[in-house]
MIDOSE-1310 file (N, C-alpha, C; in nm, 2 decimals, decimal comma, always signed):
residues 273
msdd	-0,53/-4,84/-4,73/-0,42/-4,88/-4,85/-0,42/-5,00/-4,89; -0,41/-5,06/-5,01/-0,40/-5,19/-5,06/-0,31/-5,31/-4,95; -0,30/-5,42/-4,99/-0,22/-5,51/-4,93/-0,10/-5,50/-4,94; -0,05/-5,38/-5,04/+0,11/-5,36/-5,06/+0,16/-5,31/-4,91
hprd	+0,29/-5,36/-4,91/+0,37/-5,32/-4,82/+0,46/-5,22/-4,83; +0,49/-5,08/-4,77/+0,62/-5,05/-4,81/+0,71/-5,12/-4,74; +0,82/-5,09/-4,79/+0,94/-5,16/-4,67/+1,04/-5,09/-4,64; +1,10/-5,09/-4,55/+1,20/-5,01/-4,47/+1,31/-5,08/-4,44
rwga	+1,43/-5,04/-4,48/+1,57/-5,11/-4,46/+1,64/-5,04/-4,33; +1,68/-5,09/-4,25/+1,79/-5,05/-4,12/+1,67/-4,94/-4,04; +1,56/-5,00/-4,03/+1,45/-4,92/-3,98/+1,47/-4,91/-3,83; +1,53/-5,01/-3,75/+1,58/-4,97/-3,62/+1,66/-4,87/-3,55
gyig	+1,71/-4,81/-3,65/+1,80/-4,72/-3,61/+1,71/-4,59/-3,61; +1,81/-4,47/-3,59/+1,74/-4,35/-3,55/+1,67/-4,30/-3,63; +1,71/-4,26/-3,77/+1,63/-4,24/-3,87/+1,50/-4,33/-3,90; +1,56/-4,44/-3,94/+1,45/-4,54/-3,97/+1,31/-4,56/-3,89
shav	+1,35/-4,54/-3,77/+1,26/-4,60/-3,62/+1,17/-4,44/-3,66; +1,19/-4,32/-3,66/+1,12/-4,24/-3,68/+1,03/-4,23/-3,82; +1,12/-4,31/-3,93/+1,02/-4,28/-4,06/+0,90/-4,43/-4,06; +0,94/-4,50/-3,99/+0,86/-4,61/-3,94/+0,73/-4,60/-3,90
levl	+0,78/-4,48/-3,78/+0,68/-4,44/-3,71/+0,53/-4,35/-3,79; +0,63/-4,29/-3,89/+0,56/-4,22/-3,99/+0,50/-4,26/-4,05; +0,54/-4,38/-4,12/+0,46/-4,46/-4,22/+0,34/-4,53/-4,19; +0,36/-4,61/-4,04/+0,23/-4,68/-3,97/+0,13/-4,54/-3,95
qagh	+0,13/-4,44/-3,94/+0,05/-4,33/-3,91/+0,00/-4,27/-3,99; +0,07/-4,31/-4,11/-0,02/-4,28/-4,26/-0,10/-4,37/-4,28; -0,11/-4,48/-4,24/-0,20/-4,58/-4,27/-0,14/-4,68/-4,34; -0,03/-4,74/-4,35/+0,05/-4,81/-4,42/+0,14/-4,90/-4,32
rvvv	+0,15/-5,03/-4,39/+0,20/-5,14/-4,31/+0,36/-5,14/-4,38; +0,46/-5,18/-4,27/+0,60/-5,18/-4,27/+0,63/-5,34/-4,25; +0,77/-5,37/-4,34/+0,88/-5,47/-4,31/+0,97/-5,39/-4,26; +1,04/-5,41/-4,18/+1,18/-5,38/-4,15/+1,28/-5,48/-4,14
ldnl	+1,39/-5,43/-4,25/+1,50/-5,55/-4,25/+1,61/-5,47/-4,17; +1,67/-5,51/-4,08/+1,79/-5,46/-4,02/+1,90/-5,52/-3,96; +2,02/-5,53/-3,98/+2,10/-5,62/-3,91/+2,15/-5,57/-3,76; +2,08/-5,49/-3,72/+2,15/-5,42/-3,59/+2,25/-5,38/-3,55
cngs	+2,35/-5,33/-3,64/+2,48/-5,34/-3,58/+2,50/-5,17/-3,56; +2,36/-5,10/-3,56/+2,37/-4,96/-3,51/+2,21/-4,93/-3,47; +2,15/-5,04/-3,46/+2,02/-4,99/-3,42/+1,96/-5,08/-3,31; +1,82/-5,07/-3,27/+1,80/-5,15/-3,13/+1,64/-5,19/-3,17
llal	+1,61/-5,30/-3,13/+1,49/-5,36/-3,15/+1,40/-5,27/-3,04; +1,44/-5,22/-2,93/+1,38/-5,15/-2,82/+1,33/-5,01/-2,89; +1,40/-4,95/-3,03/+1,29/-4,85/-3,07/+1,20/-4,89/-3,13; +1,19/-5,00/-3,21/+1,07/-5,04/-3,30/+0,96/-5,08/-3,19
hrve	+0,97/-5,17/-3,05/+0,90/-5,16/-2,99/+0,81/-5,05/-2,90; +0,92/-4,97/-2,90/+0,86/-4,83/-2,86/+0,78/-4,77/-2,98; +0,82/-4,78/-3,10/+0,73/-4,74/-3,20/+0,60/-4,84/-3,22; +0,60/-4,92/-3,18/+0,48/-5,02/-3,17/+0,37/-4,95/-3,06
altg	+0,45/-4,92/-2,95/+0,37/-4,87/-2,82/+0,30/-4,73/-2,90; +0,38/-4,65/-2,95/+0,35/-4,53/-2,97/+0,21/-4,50/-3,09; +0,23/-4,61/-3,20/+0,11/-4,62/-3,29/+0,00/-4,73/-3,24; +0,02/-4,81/-3,18/-0,07/-4,94/-3,16/-0,07/-5,02/-3,24
qavt	+0,05/-5,03/-3,33/+0,04/-5,12/-3,44/+0,15/-5,21/-3,46; +0,16/-5,32/-3,53/+0,27/-5,42/-3,50/+0,37/-5,38/-3,64; +0,50/-5,41/-3,59/+0,61/-5,38/-3,72/+0,64/-5,53/-3,72; +0,67/-5,55/-3,86/+0,68/-5,69/-3,91/+0,86/-5,68/-3,92
fvqg	+0,98/-5,74/-3,84/+1,10/-5,70/-3,83/+1,18/-5,90/-3,87; +1,24/-5,85/-3,96/+1,34/-5,95/-4,03/+1,50/-5,90/-3,96; +1,56/-6,00/-3,89/+1,71/-5,96/-3,88/+1,78/-6,02/-3,98; +1,87/-5,94/-4,06/+1,96/-5,97/-4,18/+2,05/-5,85/-4,25
dvrd	+2,07/-5,87/-4,34/+2,18/-5,79/-4,40/+2,14/-5,75/-4,55; +2,14/-5,63/-4,62/+2,09/-5,56/-4,74/+2,15/-5,63/-4,82; +2,30/-5,72/-4,80/+2,36/-5,75/-4,92/+2,34/-5,90/-4,95; +2,24/-6,00/-4,86/+2,20/-6,12/-4,87/+2,12/-6,14/-4,96
rall	+2,16/-6,14/-5,09/+2,05/-6,16/-5,22/+1,94/-6,27/-5,18; +1,96/-6,39/-5,13/+1,87/-6,50/-5,09/+1,78/-6,47/-5,01; +1,82/-6,38/-4,91/+1,73/-6,31/-4,79/+1,61/-6,21/-4,85; +1,68/-6,16/-4,95/+1,62/-6,07/-5,01/+1,51/-6,09/-5,10
dalf	+1,52/-6,21/-5,15/+1,46/-6,26/-5,27/+1,31/-6,35/-5,18; +1,35/-6,39/-5,06/+1,26/-6,46/-4,97/+1,16/-6,37/-4,93; +1,21/-6,21/-4,88/+1,13/-6,15/-4,83/+1,02/-6,07/-4,92; +1,10/-6,05/-5,04/+0,99/-6,01/-5,14/+0,92/-6,11/-5,20
akha	+0,91/-6,23/-5,23/+0,81/-6,34/-5,25/+0,70/-6,36/-5,13; +0,78/-6,32/-4,98/+0,66/-6,36/-4,90/+0,55/-6,23/-4,87; +0,63/-6,11/-4,88/+0,53/-5,98/-4,87/+0,52/-5,91/-4,99; +0,38/-5,89/-4,99/+0,34/-5,78/-5,11/+0,41/-5,63/-5,10
issv	+0,55/-5,63/-5,12/+0,60/-5,51/-5,14/+0,60/-5,42/-5,20; +0,57/-5,26/-5,20/+0,53/-5,18/-5,30/+0,63/-5,08/-5,34; +0,73/-5,07/-5,24/+0,80/-4,96/-5,27/+0,90/-4,99/-5,12; +1,04/-4,94/-5,15/+1,14/-4,94/-5,07/+1,18/-4,82/-5,00
vhfa	+1,21/-4,81/-4,88/+1,30/-4,67/-4,82/+1,44/-4,75/-4,76; +1,53/-4,71/-4,85/+1,65/-4,76/-4,80/+1,78/-4,69/-4,72; +1,77/-4,70/-4,58/+1,85/-4,63/-4,51/+2,00/-4,72/-4,48; +1,98/-4,83/-4,54/+2,12/-4,95/-4,52/+2,24/-4,88/-4,56
glka	+2,34/-4,90/-4,45/+2,49/-4,82/-4,48/+2,56/-4,75/-4,40; +2,69/-4,76/-4,37/+2,77/-4,72/-4,33/+2,78/-4,55/-4,31; +2,78/-4,49/-4,20/+2,81/-4,39/-4,21/+2,92/-4,27/-4,14; +2,99/-4,36/-4,06/+3,13/-4,25/-4,00/+3,25/-4,21/-4,13
vges	+3,23/-4,06/-4,11/+3,37/-4,01/-4,18/+3,48/-4,09/-4,18; +3,52/-4,06/-4,04/+3,65/-4,09/-4,01/+3,67/-4,24/-4,02; +3,56/-4,33/-4,02/+3,61/-4,48/-4,01/+3,61/-4,51/-4,17; +3,54/-4,44/-4,25/+3,52/-4,46/-4,37/+3,68/-4,46/-4,47
idkp	+3,78/-4,35/-4,40/+3,89/-4,31/-4,42/+3,99/-4,45/-4,38; +3,97/-4,49/-4,27/+4,03/-4,60/-4,24/+4,02/-4,77/-4,27; +3,88/-4,75/-4,29/+3,82/-4,87/-4,38/+3,74/-4,85/-4,52; +3,77/-4,82/-4,61/+3,70/-4,77/-4,73/+3,63/-4,90/-4,78
layy	+3,70/-5,01/-4,81/+3,63/-5,13/-4,87/+3,53/-5,16/-4,80; +3,48/-5,14/-4,66/+3,40/-5,19/-4,60/+3,28/-5,10/-4,63; +3,31/-4,96/-4,67/+3,23/-4,85/-4,70/+3,17/-4,87/-4,81; +3,22/-4,89/-4,92/+3,21/-4,95/-5,07/+3,12/-5,07/-5,05
esnv	+3,16/-5,20/-4,99/+3,10/-5,28/-5,00/+2,96/-5,27/-4,91; +2,93/-5,19/-4,81/+2,82/-5,20/-4,74/+2,72/-5,13/-4,83; +2,76/-4,97/-4,83/+2,68/-4,86/-4,90/+2,64/-4,90/-5,07; +2,77/-4,94/-5,16/+2,75/-4,93/-5,29/+2,70/-5,09/-5,31
ygtl	+2,77/-5,17/-5,28/+2,75/-5,33/-5,33/+2,60/-5,37/-5,27; +2,56/-5,32/-5,14/+2,43/-5,34/-5,07/+2,33/-5,31/-5,16; +2,33/-5,18/-5,21/+2,24/-5,09/-5,28/+2,24/-5,16/-5,43; +2,35/-5,21/-5,49/+2,32/-5,30/-5,62/+2,25/-5,45/-5,59
vlcq	+2,28/-5,50/-5,45/+2,19/-5,62/-5,45/+2,02/-5,58/-5,44; +2,03/-5,48/-5,33/+1,90/-5,45/-5,30/+1,83/-5,42/-5,47; +1,90/-5,32/-5,53/+1,83/-5,32/-5,68/+1,79/-5,43/-5,77; +1,89/-5,52/-5,75/+1,86/-5,64/-5,84/+1,76/-5,72/-5,81
amaa	+1,74/-5,75/-5,65/+1,62/-5,81/-5,59/+1,51/-5,75/-5,60; +1,46/-5,62/-5,59/+1,39/-5,52/-5,65/+1,30/-5,55/-5,78; +1,41/-5,56/-5,88/+1,40/-5,57/-6,02/+1,34/-5,70/-6,01; +1,40/-5,79/-5,98/+1,35/-5,93/-6,00/+1,21/-5,96/-5,95
agvy	+1,16/-5,89/-5,85/+1,04/-5,89/-5,78/+0,93/-5,80/-5,84; +1,00/-5,70/-5,94/+0,92/-5,61/-5,99/+0,89/-5,47/-5,88; +0,95/-5,48/-5,81/+0,91/-5,34/-5,73/+1,03/-5,26/-5,78; +0,97/-5,12/-5,79/+1,03/-5,01/-5,90/+1,02/-4,88/-5,84
rlvf	+1,00/-4,88/-5,71/+0,96/-4,74/-5,59/+1,10/-4,76/-5,53; +1,16/-4,63/-5,50/+1,26/-4,65/-5,41/+1,31/-4,53/-5,34; +1,31/-4,50/-5,21/+1,39/-4,38/-5,17/+1,51/-4,42/-5,13; +1,59/-4,34/-5,14/+1,74/-4,37/-5,11/+1,79/-4,26/-5,03
sssa	+1,82/-4,28/-4,89/+1,87/-4,22/-4,79/+2,00/-4,12/-4,83; +2,05/-4,07/-4,89/+2,16/-4,03/-4,93/+2,23/-3,90/-4,81; +2,32/-3,81/-4,88/+2,36/-3,73/-4,81/+2,41/-3,59/-4,87; +2,37/-3,48/-4,78/+2,41/-3,34/-4,86/+2,56/-3,32/-4,87
tvyg	+2,66/-3,42/-4,81/+2,78/-3,39/-4,87/+2,82/-3,41/-5,00; +2,74/-3,49/-5,06/+2,76/-3,51/-5,24/+2,78/-3,34/-5,26; +2,72/-3,25/-5,23/+2,77/-3,12/-5,29/+2,90/-3,08/-5,30; +2,96/-3,13/-5,21/+3,10/-3,11/-5,21/+3,15/-3,02/-5,12
veap	+3,26/-3,01/-5,07/+3,29/-2,88/-5,01/+3,30/-2,74/-5,08; +3,32/-2,74/-5,18/+3,33/-2,61/-5,27/+3,22/-2,55/-5,31; +3,09/-2,61/-5,27/+2,96/-2,57/-5,34/+2,88/-2,48/-5,23; +2,87/-2,38/-5,29/+2,80/-2,25/-5,21/+2,68/-2,29/-5,09
vpyv	+2,67/-2,22/-5,00/+2,60/-2,20/-4,86/+2,52/-2,11/-4,88; +2,39/-2,13/-4,88/+2,32/-2,25/-4,84/+2,30/-2,34/-4,97; +2,28/-2,47/-4,94/+2,29/-2,58/-5,04/+2,11/-2,55/-5,13; +2,13/-2,59/-5,24/+1,98/-2,60/-5,29/+2,02/-2,71/-5,37
etlp	+1,88/-2,81/-5,41/+1,87/-2,91/-5,47/+1,92/-2,91/-5,60; +1,93/-2,80/-5,70/+1,96/-2,77/-5,82/+2,13/-2,78/-5,82; +2,19/-2,78/-5,73/+2,36/-2,79/-5,72/+2,38/-2,94/-5,78; +2,48/-2,94/-5,88/+2,56/-3,06/-5,88/+2,63/-3,14/-5,79
rgtt	+2,63/-3,23/-5,79/+2,75/-3,32/-5,68/+2,88/-3,28/-5,73; +2,95/-3,26/-5,59/+3,06/-3,18/-5,64/+3,19/-3,30/-5,59; +3,30/-3,24/-5,56/+3,44/-3,34/-5,55/+3,40/-3,39/-5,42; +3,43/-3,52/-5,40/+3,39/-3,59/-5,26/+3,52/-3,59/-5,19
snpy	+3,53/-3,60/-5,08/+3,65/-3,57/-4,98/+3,66/-3,68/-4,89; +3,61/-3,81/-4,91/+3,64/-3,93/-4,81/+3,53/-4,02/-4,91; +3,60/-4,17/-4,83/+3,52/-4,27/-4,88/+3,36/-4,29/-4,85; +3,35/-4,23/-4,75/+3,19/-4,21/-4,73/+3,08/-4,14/-4,79
vssk	+3,13/-4,04/-4,84/+3,07/-3,93/-4,95/+3,10/-4,01/-5,09; +3,22/-4,06/-5,10/+3,19/-4,11/-5,25/+3,13/-4,24/-5,27; +3,09/-4,30/-5,14/+2,99/-4,42/-5,16/+2,86/-4,37/-5,17; +2,82/-4,23/-5,14/+2,67/-4,21/-5,15/+2,68/-4,15/-5,29
amve	+2,80/-4,10/-5,33/+2,79/-4,02/-5,46/+2,77/-4,19/-5,57; +2,87/-4,23/-5,54/+2,83/-4,36/-5,64/+2,71/-4,41/-5,65; +2,64/-4,42/-5,55/+2,51/-4,49/-5,54/+2,40/-4,40/-5,63; +2,44/-4,26/-5,60/+2,33/-4,17/-5,67/+2,36/-4,21/-5,82
tmle	+2,50/-4,21/-5,87/+2,49/-4,22/-5,99/+2,45/-4,35/-6,07; +2,46/-4,43/-5,97/+2,43/-4,56/-6,00/+2,26/-4,58/-6,02; +2,19/-4,51/-5,93/+2,03/-4,53/-5,95/+2,00/-4,42/-6,07; +2,08/-4,32/-6,07/+2,02/-4,20/-6,19/+2,04/-4,29/-6,33
dlqa	+2,17/-4,41/-6,33/+2,17/-4,46/-6,47/+2,06/-4,57/-6,48; +2,03/-4,64/-6,39/+1,93/-4,75/-6,34/+1,80/-4,66/-6,42; +1,75/-4,56/-6,35/+1,63/-4,50/-6,37/+1,65/-4,49/-6,53; +1,76/-4,42/-6,59/+1,75/-4,36/-6,73/+1,76/-4,50/-6,81
adpr	+1,78/-4,63/-6,76/+1,79/-4,69/-6,86/+1,66/-4,78/-6,85; +1,58/-4,77/-6,72/+1,46/-4,87/-6,75/+1,33/-4,73/-6,67; +1,26/-4,70/-6,73/+1,20/-4,56/-6,67/+1,09/-4,61/-6,58; +1,06/-4,78/-6,57/+0,96/-4,83/-6,47/+1,01/-4,78/-6,32
wsmv	+1,16/-4,75/-6,31/+1,16/-4,71/-6,17/+1,15/-4,56/-6,13; +1,09/-4,53/-6,02/+1,05/-4,42/-5,98/+1,13/-4,38/-5,83; +1,22/-4,31/-5,86/+1,33/-4,28/-5,74/+1,35/-4,19/-5,68; +1,35/-4,16/-5,54/+1,38/-4,01/-5,46/+1,50/-4,02/-5,41
llry	+1,60/-3,92/-5,43/+1,75/-3,93/-5,36/+1,73/-3,79/-5,24; +1,70/-3,84/-5,13/+1,70/-3,74/-5,00/+1,85/-3,69/-4,94; +1,89/-3,61/-4,99/+2,02/-3,53/-4,97/+2,00/-3,47/-4,79; +2,09/-3,49/-4,70/+2,05/-3,42/-4,57/+2,20/-3,46/-4,50
fnpi	+2,20/-3,37/-4,41/+2,33/-3,44/-4,28/+2,30/-3,37/-4,12; +2,33/-3,43/-4,06/+2,37/-3,37/-3,92/+2,17/-3,37/-3,87; +2,11/-3,48/-3,88/+1,97/-3,48/-3,84/+1,97/-3,47/-3,68; +1,84/-3,38/-3,64/+1,88/-3,37/-3,48/+1,74/-3,38/-3,44
gahp	+1,74/-3,37/-3,30/+1,59/-3,43/-3,24/+1,54/-3,55/-3,22; +1,40/-3,51/-3,16/+1,34/-3,66/-3,16/+1,20/-3,65/-3,17; +1,11/-3,75/-3,13/+0,97/-3,76/-3,16/+0,92/-3,67/-3,07; +0,84/-3,61/-3,07/+0,76/-3,52/-2,93/+0,74/-3,58/-2,85
sgvi	+0,68/-3,71/-2,84/+0,68/-3,77/-2,72/+0,81/-3,80/-2,61; +0,90/-3,80/-2,69/+1,05/-3,84/-2,63/+1,08/-3,98/-2,59; +0,96/-4,05/-2,66/+1,00/-4,20/-2,62/+1,11/-4,28/-2,75; +1,12/-4,20/-2,84/+1,24/-4,23/-2,93/+1,34/-4,12/-3,00
gedp	+1,43/-4,13/-2,99/+1,56/-4,02/-3,03/+1,67/-4,08/-3,07; +1,74/-4,02/-3,05/+1,90/-4,06/-3,12/+1,99/-4,14/-2,99; +2,04/-4,28/-3,00/+2,12/-4,32/-2,91/+2,20/-4,37/-2,96; +2,29/-4,34/-3,05/+2,41/-4,40/-3,11/+2,48/-4,51/-3,01
qgip	+2,54/-4,61/-3,05/+2,64/-4,68/-2,97/+2,79/-4,66/-2,96; +2,84/-4,65/-2,88/+2,96/-4,62/-2,88/+2,98/-4,46/-2,88; +3,09/-4,37/-2,91/+3,10/-4,26/-2,92/+3,02/-4,19/-3,01; +2,95/-4,07/-3,02/+2,88/-4,04/-3,13/+2,96/-3,98/-3,23
nnlm	+2,94/-3,99/-3,36/+2,99/-3,91/-3,46/+2,94/-3,77/-3,51; +2,78/-3,78/-3,46/+2,74/-3,63/-3,48/+2,75/-3,56/-3,36; +2,74/-3,39/-3,41/+2,76/-3,30/-3,27/+2,62/-3,32/-3,19; +2,51/-3,33/-3,22/+2,39/-3,29/-3,14/+2,38/-3,43/-3,04
pyis	+2,40/-3,56/-3,06/+2,42/-3,66/-2,98/+2,50/-3,65/-2,88; +2,64/-3,61/-2,93/+2,75/-3,59/-2,83/+2,71/-3,49/-2,71; +2,67/-3,37/-2,76/+2,62/-3,28/-2,67/+2,51/-3,33/-2,56; +2,41/-3,41/-2,64/+2,33/-3,50/-2,53/+2,38/-3,57/-2,40
qvav	+2,48/-3,65/-2,48/+2,55/-3,74/-2,38/+2,64/-3,66/-2,30; +2,70/-3,55/-2,32/+2,76/-3,46/-2,24/+2,66/-3,42/-2,10; +2,54/-3,36/-2,14/+2,43/-3,33/-2,06/+2,41/-3,44/-1,95; +2,41/-3,55/-2,00/+2,36/-3,64/-1,89/+2,47/-3,71/-1,82
grqa	+2,57/-3,67/-1,87/+2,69/-3,74/-1,80/+2,74/-3,86/-1,88; +2,72/-3,92/-1,97/+2,78/-4,01/-2,04/+2,94/-3,98/-2,11; +2,93/-3,86/-2,15/+3,06/-3,82/-2,18/+3,08/-3,68/-2,09; +3,24/-3,67/-2,10/+3,29/-3,59/-1,99/+3,28/-3,45/-2,04
elea	+3,32/-3,41/-2,18/+3,32/-3,28/-2,20/+3,26/-3,26/-2,36; +3,28/-3,17/-2,42/+3,26/-3,12/-2,54/+3,38/-3,07/-2,61; +3,44/-3,14/-2,68/+3,58/-3,04/-2,74/+3,49/-2,93/-2,83; +3,59/-2,84/-2,85/+3,53/-2,74/-2,99/+3,55/-2,79/-3,10
vagg	+3,44/-2,74/-3,17/+3,43/-2,78/-3,31/+3,48/-2,68/-3,40; +3,56/-2,76/-3,48/+3,66/-2,69/-3,59/+3,55/-2,60/-3,67; +3,57/-2,50/-3,69/+3,49/-2,42/-3,85/+3,37/-2,38/-3,80; +3,27/-2,43/-3,76/+3,14/-2,35/-3,67/+3,05/-2,28/-3,78
gkrh	+3,07/-2,34/-3,89/+2,99/-2,30/-4,00/+2,78/-2,35/-4,01; +2,74/-2,26/-4,05/+2,60/-2,29/-4,05/+2,57/-2,46/-4,15; +2,50/-2,54/-4,07/+2,47/-2,67/-4,13/+2,30/-2,66/-4,14; +2,28/-2,79/-4,25/+2,13/-2,81/-4,26/+2,13/-2,94/-4,17
spvk	+2,06/-2,89/-4,09/+2,02/-3,00/-3,96/+1,84/-3,00/-3,92; +1,78/-3,09/-4,06/+1,64/-3,09/-4,04/+1,60/-3,16/-3,91; +1,52/-3,11/-3,83/+1,44/-3,17/-3,72/+1,38/-3,31/-3,74; +1,42/-3,42/-3,64/+1,40/-3,55/-3,70/+1,25/-3,59/-3,78
tcqs	+1,14/-3,54/-3,68/+1,01/-3,56/-3,73/+0,99/-3,51/-3,86; +1,01/-3,41/-3,93/+1,01/-3,31/-4,02/+1,10/-3,43/-4,14; +1,19/-3,46/-4,12/+1,30/-3,52/-4,20/+1,22/-3,68/-4,25; +1,17/-3,73/-4,09/+1,10/-3,86/-4,12/+0,98/-3,86/-4,22
rghs	+0,92/-3,77/-4,21/+0,80/-3,73/-4,29/+0,83/-3,73/-4,41; +0,94/-3,69/-4,49/+0,95/-3,68/-4,58/+1,02/-3,81/-4,63; +1,06/-3,88/-4,59/+1,12/-4,01/-4,61/+0,98/-4,11/-4,63; +0,89/-4,10/-4,54/+0,77/-4,16/-4,53/+0,67/-4,11/-4,66
rhph	+0,68/-4,01/-4,68/+0,57/-3,99/-4,79/+0,61/-3,94/-4,94; +0,75/-3,98/-4,98/+0,76/-3,97/-5,10/+0,75/-4,14/-5,19; +0,76/-4,22/-5,10/+0,71/-4,33/-5,21/+0,57/-4,33/-5,24; +0,49/-4,25/-5,15/+0,33/-4,27/-5,22/+0,30/-4,15/-5,29
srre	+0,39/-4,04/-5,25/+0,35/-3,94/-5,35/+0,39/-3,93/-5,51; +0,47/-4,05/-5,53/+0,52/-4,07/-5,68/+0,44/-4,20/-5,70; +0,31/-4,25/-5,64/+0,25/-4,36/-5,69/+0,23/-4,36/-5,80; +0,14/-4,26/-5,84/+0,07/-4,26/-5,97/+0,11/-4,17/-6,08
ragg	+0,24/-4,15/-6,06/+0,35/-4,10/-6,14/+0,42/-4,20/-6,24; +0,44/-4,17/-6,36/+0,57/-4,24/-6,43/+0,67/-4,24/-6,37; +0,79/-4,32/-6,43/+0,92/-4,34/-6,37/+0,99/-4,19/-6,40; +1,07/-4,21/-6,31/+1,15/-4,06/-6,28/+1,27/-4,06/-6,17
henr	+1,34/-3,95/-6,16/+1,41/-4,00/-6,01/+1,41/-3,80/-5,98; +1,42/-3,77/-5,86/+1,41/-3,63/-5,81/+1,53/-3,65/-5,69; +1,57/-3,51/-5,67/+1,65/-3,50/-5,57/+1,58/-3,39/-5,46; +1,58/-3,43/-5,34/+1,51/-3,35/-5,22/+1,59/-3,35/-5,12
qpga	+1,59/-3,26/-5,04/+1,68/-3,20/-4,94/+1,59/-3,17/-4,84; +1,55/-3,27/-4,74/+1,49/-3,21/-4,61/+1,52/-3,12/-4,51; +1,45/-3,05/-4,48/+1,48/-2,94/-4,35/+1,56/-2,84/-4,40; +1,57/-2,83/-4,56/+1,68/-2,71/-4,62/+1,64/-2,59/-4,58
srrh	+1,54/-2,54/-4,52/+1,50/-2,42/-4,47/+1,55/-2,39/-4,32; +1,59/-2,48/-4,30/+1,64/-2,46/-4,10/+1,77/-2,49/-4,10; +1,85/-2,42/-4,12/+2,01/-2,41/-4,07/+2,06/-2,34/-3,95; +2,12/-2,42/-3,86/+2,18/-2,43/-3,75/+2,32/-2,40/-3,72
hdls	+2,36/-2,30/-3,64/+2,50/-2,28/-3,62/+2,55/-2,40/-3,55; +2,66/-2,45/-3,53/+2,73/-2,53/-3,45/+2,69/-2,45/-3,30; +2,75/-2,33/-3,27/+2,73/-2,28/-3,14/+2,60/-2,29/-3,10; +2,51/-2,25/-3,18/+2,36/-2,24/-3,15/+2,31/-2,35/-3,08
lrha	+2,37/-2,50/-3,15/+2,35/-2,60/-3,09/+2,41/-2,65/-2,93; +2,53/-2,59/-2,92/+2,61/-2,59/-2,79/+2,54/-2,48/-2,68; +2,48/-2,38/-2,72/+2,40/-2,33/-2,63/+2,27/-2,30/-2,62; +2,19/-2,43/-2,66/+2,03/-2,44/-2,68/+2,01/-2,48/-2,53
d	+1,90/-2,43/-2,50/+1,87/-2,51/-2,35/+1,81/-2,61/-2,36
């Protein structure tokens, strides 16, 4: 690859660390910006051990425009994979302004900094929840966005709309919106995986913590419908490949749904070996 760096934001978290590993193994270099509010440098150290390559890490916030400008000036960045944001549905109901500030305003600041630096390739980590509760299952990428049910989902839908408007106004932008929820699993080595701070918000890490004794029991899950739960390595490869698969194309935006063919019932996760 040339001296260009892909750029990963929030690369010290669960999804981000797996994506960083995939990007490095694909032969690219990475600059990670993460405020570590729900991430760990240990994950990146383990990525370095797995790949034998160094990761450039900067601790900071996506809403810090001065910091973003400095990073773009220092590094020859060619594309951005944007993970930064808050993601707990219940918390978003209690703290809606925090979610709009982090998820919507944070993306706005990032796009402004990218445009100022002449960087127009972006992969946005969205959510399958934007299809809405009324959408038929299984979800397909051609479904429109539906009715949002909480501030977290609303923030993701707002960002998608903002990015689509931006690309329509300026065709230099090349964007991919990746929609998924409940990613599960870990790297085949077992060295990196999901280890959320506090009480997990997703089903699989809660099950894992019950299994090792960190949580006392698993409460019954309401509904129990089938969910799109992409296996982590598969999903991370989707994040890592999209910036470069569009490298030679003209601008545009795509909606992609990692792991769409793999659906798992809640009970199947509870009874898994």
